[in-house]
ZALOLO-318365 format. One line per 5 residues: for each residue x, y, z of N, C-alpha, C. Coordinates in pm, whole numbers, always signed. Example, Ala and Ser with C-alpha at 12.3 -4.5 7.8 and 13.67 -1.06 7.14 Angstrom:
2
+1319/-569/+780/+1230/-450/+780/+1320/-330/+780 ~ +1285/-225/+708/+1367/-106/+714/+1290/+3/+787 $
REM end
This chain:
140
+7379/+8314/+8577/+7268/+8345/+8663/+7313/+8326/+8808 ~ +7294/+8428/+8889/+7328/+8418/+9030/+7198/+8407/+9108 ~ +7195/+8318/+9203/+7074/+8295/+9281/+7004/+8169/+9236 ~ +6905/+8131/+9314/+6827/+8010/+9284/+6699/+8051/+9215 ~ +6671/+7990/+9101/+6547/+8015/+9027/+6445/+7910/+9071 $
+6334/+7957/+9126/+6227/+7867/+9169/+6136/+7839/+9050 ~ +6116/+7712/+9022/+6028/+7671/+8912/+5885/+7672/+8965 ~ +5800/+7754/+8902/+5665/+7773/+8952/+5561/+7677/+8898 ~ +5593/+7610/+8786/+5496/+7516/+8728/+5570/+7418/+8639 ~ +5506/+7304/+8613/+5569/+7201/+8529/+5615/+7254/+8393 $
+5536/+7336/+8322/+5580/+7383/+8191/+5705/+7473/+8194 ~ +5740/+7525/+8312/+5858/+7612/+8323/+5989/+7535/+8332 ~ +5984/+7407/+8365/+6105/+7333/+8395/+6194/+7312/+8273 ~ +6141/+7254/+8166/+6224/+7224/+8048/+6285/+7349/+7985 ~ +6211/+7460/+7971/+6274/+7581/+7917/+6392/+7631/+8002 $
+6382/+7617/+8133/+6494/+7659/+8219/+6615/+7569/+8198 ~ +6591/+7438/+8184/+6703/+7347/+8155/+6765/+7380/+8020 ~ +6680/+7407/+7921/+6730/+7441/+7788/+6812/+7568/+7792 ~ +6768/+7666/+7871/+6840/+7793/+7881/+6978/+7775/+7945 ~ +6994/+7673/+8027/+7124/+7647/+8089/+7226/+7603/+7985 $
+7180/+7540/+7878/+7271/+7497/+7771/+7377/+7402/+7822 ~ +7503/+7433/+7791/+7613/+7344/+7830/+7661/+7368/+7973 ~ +7607/+7471/+8037/+7644/+7494/+8177/+7582/+7386/+8265 ~ +7645/+7359/+8375/+7591/+7264/+8472/+7466/+7324/+8535 ~ +7360/+7246/+8543/+7237/+7286/+8612/+7216/+7192/+8729 $
+7199/+7248/+8847/+7172/+7170/+8968/+7028/+7198/+9008 ~ +6947/+7093/+9011/+6805/+7107/+9042/+6777/+7044/+9178 ~ +6727/+7126/+9269/+6691/+7079/+9403/+6542/+7049/+9404 ~ +6508/+6923/+9432/+6369/+6884/+9450/+6340/+6888/+9599 ~ +6243/+6968/+9637/+6216/+6996/+9777/+6067/+6983/+9805 $
+6031/+7000/+9932/+5891/+6991/+9971/+5872/+7078/+10095 ~ +5763/+7152/+10099/+5733/+7236/+10215/+5724/+7148/+10340 ~ +5787/+7193/+10448/+5782/+7120/+10573/+5887/+7011/+10587 ~ +5965/+6987/+10484/+6070/+6885/+10488/+6190/+6942/+10566 ~ +6217/+6886/+10683/+6325/+6941/+10768/+6463/+6934/+10702 $
+6501/+6822/+10640/+6630/+6821/+10571/+6637/+6926/+10459 ~ +6524/+6949/+10391/+6520/+7050/+10284/+6545/+7188/+10341 ~ +6484/+7215/+10455/+6501/+7344/+10522/+6646/+7360/+10568 ~ +6705/+7252/+10617/+6842/+7255/+10668/+6944/+7282/+10556 ~ +6923/+7228/+10437/+7020/+7245/+10327/+6997/+7374/+10249 $
+6882/+7439/+10267/+6848/+7557/+10187/+6952/+7669/+10193 ~ +7005/+7707/+10311/+7105/+7815/+10313/+7231/+7780/+10234 ~ +7275/+7656/+10243/+7395/+7614/+10168/+7368/+7617/+10019 ~ +7251/+7570/+9976/+7216/+7570/+9834/+7215/+7714/+9781 ~ +7158/+7805/+9858/+7157/+7946/+9818/+7299/+8002/+9812 $
+7384/+7966/+9908/+7522/+8012/+9909/+7598/+7959/+9787 ~ +7575/+7832/+9752/+7642/+7774/+9636/+7603/+7847/+9508 ~ +7478/+7894/+9501/+7434/+7966/+9381/+7511/+8096/+9362 ~ +7559/+8154/+9470/+7642/+8274/+9460/+7789/+8240/+9444 ~ +7832/+8132/+9505/+7972/+8089/+9497/+8008/+8038/+9357 $
+7911/+7977/+9289/+7934/+7921/+9155/+7841/+7991/+9055 ~ +7872/+8115/+9017/+7780/+8191/+8930/+7766/+8134/+8790 ~ +7857/+8049/+8747/+7851/+7988/+8614/+7769/+7858/+8614 ~ +7713/+7823/+8729/+7625/+7707/+8741/+7482/+7758/+8757 ~ +7387/+7690/+8696/+7246/+7727/+8707/+7185/+7646/+8822 $
+7121/+7715/+8916/+7058/+7651/+9031/+6907/+7669/+9021 ~ +6836/+7556/+9020/+6690/+7557/+9010/+6632/+7484/+9131 ~ +6512/+7526/+9170/+6443/+7461/+9282/+6303/+7424/+9238 ~ +6266/+7299/+9265/+6135/+7246/+9227/+6066/+7191/+9351 ~ +5948/+7242/+9383/+5867/+7187/+9491/+5789/+7069/+9433 $
+5804/+6952/+9493/+5742/+6831/+9437/+5590/+6833/+9442 ~ +5532/+6915/+9530/+5386/+6926/+9535/+5334/+7023/+9430 ~ +5412/+7126/+9400/+5372/+7226/+9300/+5394/+7171/+9159 ~ +5505/+7102/+9139/+5541/+7049/+9006/+5543/+6896/+9011 ~ +5427/+6837/+9031/+5418/+6692/+9044/+5460/+6619/+8918 $
+5429/+6675/+8802/+5467/+6612/+8676/+5618/+6607/+8659 ~ +5685/+6717/+8693/+5831/+6724/+8683/+5895/+6626/+8781 ~ +5843/+6622/+8903/+5896/+6528/+9003/+5876/+6384/+8957 ~ +5759/+6353/+8904/+5732/+6218/+8857/+5818/+6179/+8738 ~ +5834/+6271/+8644/+5915/+6244/+8525/+6061/+6219/+8560 $
+6105/+6274/+8674/+6244/+6256/+8717/+6258/+6152/+8828 ~ +6150/+6076/+8852/+6151/+5966/+8949/+6197/+6009/+9089 ~ +6147/+6122/+9134/+6183/+6171/+9267/+6100/+6097/+9371 ~ +6168/+6029/+9463/+6099/+5951/+9565/+6128/+6002/+9706 ~ +6224/+6093/+9720/+6259/+6148/+9850/+6310/+6290/+9832 $
+6297/+6369/+9938/+6349/+6506/+9933/+6441/+6527/+10053 ~ +6546/+6607/+10038/+6586/+6674/+9915/+6664/+6580/+9823 ~ +6635/+6591/+9696/+6710/+6522/+9592/+6762/+6628/+9496 ~ +6887/+6616/+9458/+6951/+6710/+9367/+6987/+6635/+9239 ~ +6938/+6684/+9127/+6973/+6627/+8997/+7065/+6724/+8925 $
+7162/+6668/+8854/+7260/+6747/+8781/+7239/+6724/+8632 ~ +7227/+6833/+8558/+7202/+6827/+8414/+7308/+6909/+8340 ~ +7339/+6863/+8220/+7421/+6940/+8126/+7363/+6913/+7988 ~ +7334/+7020/+7914/+7269/+7006/+7782/+7139/+6926/+7793 ~ +7063/+6952/+7899/+6933/+6889/+7925/+6942/+6739/+7953 $
+7063/+6687/+7967/+7083/+6545/+7995/+7122/+6530/+8142 ~ +7054/+6440/+8210/+7085/+6413/+8350/+7218/+6342/+8359 ~ +7312/+6400/+8435/+7446/+6343/+8443/+7479/+6288/+8582 ~ +7400/+6325/+8683/+7430/+6276/+8818/+7314/+6310/+8911 ~ +7322/+6259/+9033/+7224/+6296/+9134/+7287/+6286/+9271 $
+7227/+6355/+9366/+7272/+6351/+9505/+7147/+6359/+9591 ~ +7143/+6279/+9695/+7026/+6280/+9782/+7071/+6303/+9925 ~ +7003/+6393/+9995/+7034/+6419/+10134/+7063/+6566/+10160 ~ +7088/+6597/+10288/+7104/+6735/+10331/+7245/+6767/+10380 ~ +7344/+6693/+10332/+7483/+6718/+10370/+7544/+6820/+10274 $
+7566/+6943/+10322/+7616/+7050/+10236/+7753/+7018/+10178 ~ +7841/+6960/+10259/+7975/+6927/+10210/+7968/+6823/+10099 ~ +7883/+6724/+10115/+7867/+6622/+10011/+7810/+6680/+9883 ~ +7714/+6771/+9897/+7656/+6835/+9778/+7760/+6920/+9706 ~ +7837/+6996/+9782/+7939/+7079/+9718/+8045/+6994/+9650 $
+8081/+6883/+9711/+8177/+6791/+9649/+8124/+6741/+9514 ~ +7995/+6709/+9511/+7932/+6661/+9387/+7931/+6772/+9281 ~ +7902/+6896/+9323/+7903/+7010/+9230/+8042/+7025/+9171 ~ +8144/+7024/+9258/+8281/+7039/+9210/+8322/+6926/+9118 ~ +8275/+6807/+9146/+8305/+6691/+9062/+8249/+6709/+8921 $
+8134/+6774/+8910/+8065/+6789/+8782/+8099/+6918/+8707 ~ +8177/+7006/+8769/+8213/+7130/+8700/+8306/+7101/+8584 ~ +8296/+7181/+8483/+8385/+7170/+8367/+8519/+7231/+8406 ~ +8622/+7148/+8422/+8751/+7198/+8469/+8814/+7294/+8369 ~ +8783/+7281/+8241/+8836/+7377/+8144/+8781/+7516/+8172 $
+8654/+7523/+8211/+8593/+7651/+8241/+8658/+7713/+8364 ~ +8683/+7631/+8465/+8745/+7683/+8586/+8885/+7735/+8558 ~ +8961/+7663/+8476/+9095/+7708/+8442/+9091/+7840/+8367 ~ +8999/+7854/+8274/+8986/+7978/+8199/+8944/+8092/+8291 ~ +8851/+8066/+8382/+8808/+8171/+8475/+8923/+8214/+8564 $
+9003/+8119/+8611/+9119/+8153/+8693/+9214/+8243/+8614 ~ +9238/+8208/+8488/+9325/+8288/+8403/+9269/+8429/+8386 ~ +9140/+8440/+8358/+9079/+8571/+8338/+9086/+8657/+8463 ~ +9058/+8598/+8579/+9066/+8675/+8703/+9209/+8719/+8730 ~ +9306/+8633/+8702/+9446/+8670/+8720/+9484/+8783/+8626 $
+9438/+8775/+8502/+9468/+8878/+8403/+9408/+9011/+8445 ~ +9283/+9010/+8492/+9217/+9134/+8537/+9292/+9194/+8654 ~ +9336/+9110/+8746/+9411/+9158/+8861/+9542/+9221/+8816 ~ +9607/+9158/+8720/+9732/+9211/+8665/+9708/+9347/+8601 ~ +9602/+9359/+8523/+9570/+9487/+8459/+9543/+9595/+8562 $
+9475/+9560/+8669/+9445/+9658/+8774/+9573/+9709/+8838 ~ +9667/+9619/+8867/+9791/+9664/+8929/+9875/+9745/+8832 ~ +9872/+9711/+8702/+9944/+9792/+8603/+9884/+9931/+8594 ~ +9754/+9941/+8600/+9687/+10070/+8594/+9726/+10156/+8714 ~ +9733/+10097/+8832/+9774/+10172/+8951/+9916/+10223/+8937 $
+10006/+10138/+8886/+10145/+10179/+8868/+10157/+10291/+8766 ~ +10080/+10282/+8657/+10082/+10386/+8554/+10035/+10518/+8613 ~ +9932/+10516/+8692/+9881/+10638/+8755/+9985/+10699/+8848 ~ +10054/+10615/+8924/+10158/+10665/+9015/+10269/+10735/+8936 ~ +10311/+10672/+8825/+10417/+10731/+8744/+10374/+10864/+8685 $
+10251/+10870/+8638/+10201/+10995/+8579/+10197/+11106/+8684 ~ +10156/+11073/+8803/+10150/+11174/+8910/+10289/+11224/+8947 ~ +10385/+11133/+8948/+10520/+11173/+8989/+10591/+11255/+8881 ~ +10550/+11243/+8755/+10614/+11321/+8647/+10548/+11457/+8627 ~ +10432/+11478/+8685/+10364/+11608/+8666/+10387/+11701/+8781 $
REM end
């Protein structure tokens, strides 16, 4: 999933976590008018595109009070990290570099290695295809 999914109500939260499965889910707890929340929003959106294999969710603590309470949210912005619906970490504050460091810390390194391999393989196939086309043109 690319982009940030905004959770519109308390009953929507658990199904979204379940849908993430074994992928890392980063949940931003925010509040309208919160200046640090507004400041970190562009970076959070950028991370959702930079890390397409991570699920990014946003919860407004006033809209989803039950979800915020169940997760003991006492300040915004607070970021909770889940894998298989289990909370594995948290980060509080509006420092984009610190948040990205935490995301990278929680990524499955096996997945990153496999993705690097796949992208390299695709690049290799593309260059082989170009070379094959050049050879075909030169022989005709």
